[in-house]
C-alpha positions as CSV (number, residue, x, y, z in Angstrom):
1,M,-100.8,-63.0,-64.9
2,K,-98.7,-60.2,-63.4
3,S,-97.3,-62.5,-60.7
4,V,-96.5,-65.2,-63.3
5,R,-94.6,-62.6,-65.4
6,E,-92.7,-61.3,-62.4
7,T,-91.8,-64.8,-61.3
8,I,-90.6,-65.9,-64.7
9,E,-88.5,-62.8,-65.2
10,G,-87.1,-63.2,-61.7
11,A,-86.2,-66.8,-62.3
12,I,-84.3,-65.9,-65.5
13,E,-82.5,-63.1,-63.5
14,A,-81.6,-65.6,-60.8
15,S,-80.3,-68.1,-63.4
16,I,-83.0,-70.7,-62.3
17,E,-83.1,-73.4,-65.0
18,I,-86.5,-75.0,-64.3
19,L,-89.6,-73.3,-62.9
20,T,-92.9,-75.1,-62.3
21,L,-96.1,-73.3,-61.6
22,F,-99.3,-75.0,-60.3
23,A,-101.9,-73.3,-62.6
24,F,-105.0,-75.6,-62.2
25,S,-105.5,-78.6,-59.9
26,T,-107.7,-81.6,-60.4
27,E,-109.6,-80.4,-57.3
28,N,-110.4,-77.2,-59.2
29,W,-112.8,-79.1,-61.4
30,N,-115.1,-79.3,-58.4
31,R,-115.5,-75.6,-58.3
32,P,-118.7,-74.0,-59.7
33,Q,-118.8,-74.3,-63.5
34,Q,-118.8,-70.5,-63.9
35,E,-115.5,-70.3,-62.0
36,V,-113.9,-73.1,-63.9
37,S,-114.9,-71.4,-67.2
38,A,-113.4,-68.2,-66.0
39,L,-110.1,-70.0,-65.1
40,M,-110.0,-71.6,-68.5
41,A,-110.6,-68.2,-70.2
42,L,-107.7,-66.8,-68.2
43,L,-105.4,-69.6,-69.4
44,Q,-106.4,-68.9,-73.0
45,L,-105.8,-65.2,-72.4
46,Y,-102.3,-65.9,-70.9
47,A,-101.4,-68.2,-73.8
48,H,-102.3,-65.6,-76.4
49,K,-101.0,-62.6,-74.7
50,E,-97.7,-63.9,-73.4
51,R,-96.4,-66.4,-75.9
52,Y,-94.4,-64.0,-78.0
53,E,-92.8,-62.4,-75.0
54,L,-91.9,-65.8,-73.6
55,K,-90.3,-66.8,-76.9
56,K,-88.3,-63.5,-76.9
57,Q,-87.1,-64.2,-73.4
58,G,-85.9,-67.7,-74.3
59,V,-88.6,-69.5,-72.2
60,E,-89.6,-73.0,-73.3
61,V,-93.1,-73.8,-72.0
62,H,-94.3,-77.3,-71.2
63,V,-97.8,-78.1,-70.0
64,L,-98.2,-81.1,-67.7
65,G,-101.4,-82.8,-66.4
66,E,-104.6,-84.5,-67.5
67,L,-105.0,-82.3,-70.6
68,D,-107.8,-84.5,-72.1
69,R,-110.1,-83.0,-69.4
70,I,-109.8,-79.4,-70.7
71,D,-112.0,-78.0,-73.4
72,E,-111.0,-77.8,-77.0
73,R,-110.4,-74.0,-77.1
74,T,-108.2,-74.0,-74.0
75,R,-106.2,-77.1,-75.3
76,R,-105.5,-75.3,-78.6
77,A,-104.3,-72.2,-76.7
78,V,-102.1,-74.4,-74.6
79,E,-100.7,-76.1,-77.7
80,T,-100.0,-72.8,-79.3
81,I,-97.8,-71.5,-76.4
82,V,-96.0,-74.8,-76.2
83,E,-95.3,-75.0,-79.9
84,G,-94.5,-71.3,-80.1
85,T,-91.7,-71.5,-77.5
86,V,-89.9,-74.7,-78.5
87,G,-86.1,-74.2,-78.3
88,G,-86.0,-71.7,-75.5
89,T,-82.8,-72.1,-73.6
90,E,-83.0,-69.5,-70.8
91,L,-85.8,-71.2,-68.7
92,H,-87.7,-74.5,-68.8
93,L,-91.2,-73.5,-67.6
94,N,-93.7,-76.2,-66.6
95,L,-97.3,-75.2,-66.2
96,M,-99.3,-77.8,-64.3
97,I,-102.8,-77.8,-65.6
98,S,-105.5,-80.3,-64.4
99,Y,-102.9,-81.8,-62.2
100,G,-103.0,-83.6,-58.9
101,G,-100.2,-85.5,-57.1
102,R,-102.3,-88.4,-55.9
103,E,-103.9,-88.8,-59.4
104,E,-100.4,-88.7,-61.0
105,I,-99.2,-91.6,-58.8
106,V,-102.4,-93.6,-59.5
107,R,-101.9,-93.0,-63.2
108,S,-98.4,-94.3,-62.9
109,A,-99.5,-97.4,-61.1
110,R,-102.0,-98.1,-63.9
111,I,-99.3,-97.6,-66.6
112,L,-97.0,-100.0,-64.9
113,T,-99.7,-102.6,-64.3
114,E,-100.6,-102.5,-68.0
115,R,-97.0,-103.0,-68.9
116,V,-96.8,-106.0,-66.6
117,A,-100.0,-107.4,-68.1
118,R,-98.6,-107.1,-71.6
119,G,-95.4,-108.9,-70.5
120,E,-93.2,-105.8,-71.1
121,L,-92.2,-105.5,-67.5
122,A,-91.7,-108.0,-64.6
123,P,-93.2,-107.0,-61.3
124,Q,-89.8,-107.3,-59.6
125,D,-88.4,-104.7,-62.0
126,I,-90.8,-102.0,-60.7
127,D,-88.6,-99.6,-58.7
128,D,-88.1,-95.8,-58.2
129,E,-86.8,-95.3,-61.7
130,A,-89.6,-97.3,-63.3
131,L,-92.2,-95.3,-61.6
132,K,-90.4,-91.9,-62.2
133,S,-90.4,-92.7,-65.9
134,T,-94.2,-92.7,-65.9
135,L,-94.7,-89.4,-64.1
136,F,-95.6,-86.2,-65.9
137,T,-92.2,-84.9,-64.9
138,A,-90.3,-87.9,-66.4
139,G,-86.8,-86.8,-67.5
140,L,-86.8,-83.8,-65.1
141,P,-84.9,-83.6,-61.8
142,D,-86.8,-83.4,-58.6
143,P,-87.5,-79.8,-57.4
144,D,-84.8,-78.2,-55.1
145,L,-87.3,-75.7,-53.7
146,L,-91.0,-75.4,-53.2
147,I,-92.4,-71.9,-52.5
148,R,-95.8,-72.0,-50.8
149,T,-97.5,-68.7,-50.9
150,S,-100.3,-67.2,-48.8
151,G,-98.7,-68.4,-45.5
152,E,-100.2,-71.9,-45.9
153,Y,-98.4,-74.9,-44.4
154,R,-99.5,-77.6,-46.8
155,I,-98.5,-78.8,-50.3
156,S,-102.1,-79.2,-51.6
157,N,-101.6,-82.4,-53.5
158,F,-98.7,-81.0,-55.6
159,M,-95.9,-83.3,-56.9
160,L,-96.2,-85.7,-53.9
161,W,-93.6,-88.1,-55.3
162,Q,-91.1,-85.5,-56.5
163,L,-91.1,-83.4,-53.3
164,A,-89.7,-86.1,-51.1
165,Y,-86.5,-84.2,-50.3
166,T,-87.4,-80.8,-51.6
167,E,-86.7,-77.7,-49.4
168,L,-89.9,-75.7,-48.4
169,H,-90.2,-72.0,-48.2
170,I,-93.4,-70.5,-46.8
171,S,-94.2,-67.0,-48.0
172,S,-96.9,-65.0,-46.2
173,V,-97.5,-63.1,-49.5
174,F,-100.6,-64.0,-51.4
175,W,-100.0,-65.2,-55.0
176,P,-101.6,-62.2,-56.7
177,D,-99.0,-60.0,-54.9
178,F,-96.0,-62.3,-55.3
179,D,-93.1,-60.7,-57.3
180,R,-89.5,-61.2,-58.1
181,E,-88.3,-59.8,-54.8
182,N,-90.3,-62.5,-53.0
183,L,-88.8,-65.1,-55.3
184,F,-85.3,-63.8,-54.5
185,E,-86.1,-63.9,-50.8
186,A,-87.0,-67.6,-51.1
187,V,-83.9,-68.4,-53.1
188,L,-81.7,-66.7,-50.5
189,D,-83.4,-68.7,-47.8
190,Y,-82.8,-71.9,-49.8
191,Q,-79.1,-71.1,-50.3
192,G,-78.7,-71.1,-46.5
193,R,-80.0,-74.6,-46.1
194,E,-78.0,-77.8,-45.6
195,R,-79.5,-80.5,-47.8
196,R,-78.9,-84.1,-46.6
197,F,-81.5,-86.1,-48.5
198,G,-82.3,-88.2,-45.5
199,R,-78.6,-88.8,-44.6
200,V,-76.9,-87.9,-41.4
201,E,-73.5,-86.1,-41.7
202,S,-70.6,-88.0,-40.3
203,T,-68.7,-86.4,-37.4
């Protein structure tokens, strides 16, 4: 929770418009039940403890993922923090809960298939934009920067479609120790990058 607070405040200070945090993955459901319950309790505590401060800071919270899988108490807590921060203009905060990149793409394929079956969509009309419209992040731009903590060189099933041309920053700092200075370091690293989105610069 301390790292989340530090990162949010750092993002506001750095004038970052959208921040997305991977709070709970679909793979996390395979952990021991006691650990899953503890993580759900932590989400509830965060929602109750931080929602007023987030509202005061101008943070608008959105929760993305397969929320029908979480228990009723956690879902109510999540809804409270979302409803309580509507209208925030300083930072758009996405909390990814019960989320997996592969599962998201499979879900999109099902949605599009159902639309075709109902005659609402022709197969030849399925393109990038059609698929993007069915993602949890529909309406949002693709991320500019992904910060991977703990020195790991993998994206762990996170936003697989959206990260196609995202810049990566690997931080050796473990997430519980991550603070705004580590965020600023990642932003400075990103600012020195040349983004080509698959194109080659003309000479």
